[in-house]
N, C-alpha and C positions, 0 to 999 in steps of 0.2 A: 419301537418308533411309534413317537405321538402322532396326532392326528396333525398339528401344527408343523411338526419337525418334517410329514410326508409331505405338505403344504410346500415346505421351503423349499424342499429338494426336488418338486416337480421339475419337468423340463416343459419348453414348450411343445414338443411333438407327442411326450407323455399326455397332456391338456386338451392337445386339438384330437387327438386318437379317443380320448374319455370323452371329451364332449360330443365329438361323431357319434359314438358308442350309446351317451345316454337320446342322440338325437332318433338312431335307427332300431335303438333298444337291442341292440344284440353288439357282442365283441368281436374284435376285427375277424375272428377265425370262428364268425358265425352263431357260435353258443348265444341262447336268449338270455338278456339279462333278468335276473331274478328281481322282483319289486327293492330286497332292499339293498342288491348292487346299485339299481337303477337309481337311488334314495339318498346312496351314500357318494355316489359318483357324483349328482348333483352338487351334496354338499360340498365337495372336494374342489369342482368346479368354479361355483361361486366364491367358496377362499379364497380357490388364487385367482383368481380373477377382480375378487379386492384386495388381497396382500401387492398386487403388482399395479394396479393403479388401471384399470384396463378404463377407457373411455367409456362412461356410462353408457349410450348408443351402440357398443361393443359387446355387450354383455348379455349374458343370457337371460331371457326374462323382457328384455327391454322393447318397451312399447311406446313408439311415438305418441305422443296424444299432441302434436303440432294441429293446429284447424287451420284451415285453407286461408283465414286471416292475418296466418300469424301467430297468433295470438296461442295458450298453451291450455288445454280444455281442465277444468277446477280451477282455475288462477284467478277468477274474478271471486274470492270469500264472502261476497254478499248474493252471488248466484249459485250456489251449489249445484254439479251435475246433477240431476237424475237418474237412479238405475232401475230399473226394472229388473224385479227379478219372476221368470216364471215359469211356473211347473208345469210339466210337461204329462 
């Protein structure tokens, strides 16, 4: 079975279970996910959400960039947001 076939056959229950496992870092049976399992599971979750047209605000990793005034951060191309990177 290819990756795309697996995503096409994934049920909502499997998707929710996989999503929860990635959030907690362990499978439903309590066994810890390896870094490779976490990465592959996250790829599958993202692919599932994309194929099923899950609303953007419900997808894994969504960040609400709405400011208190209702505008989106970074929406003014003449005034780009400044990002500071601090070394610890």
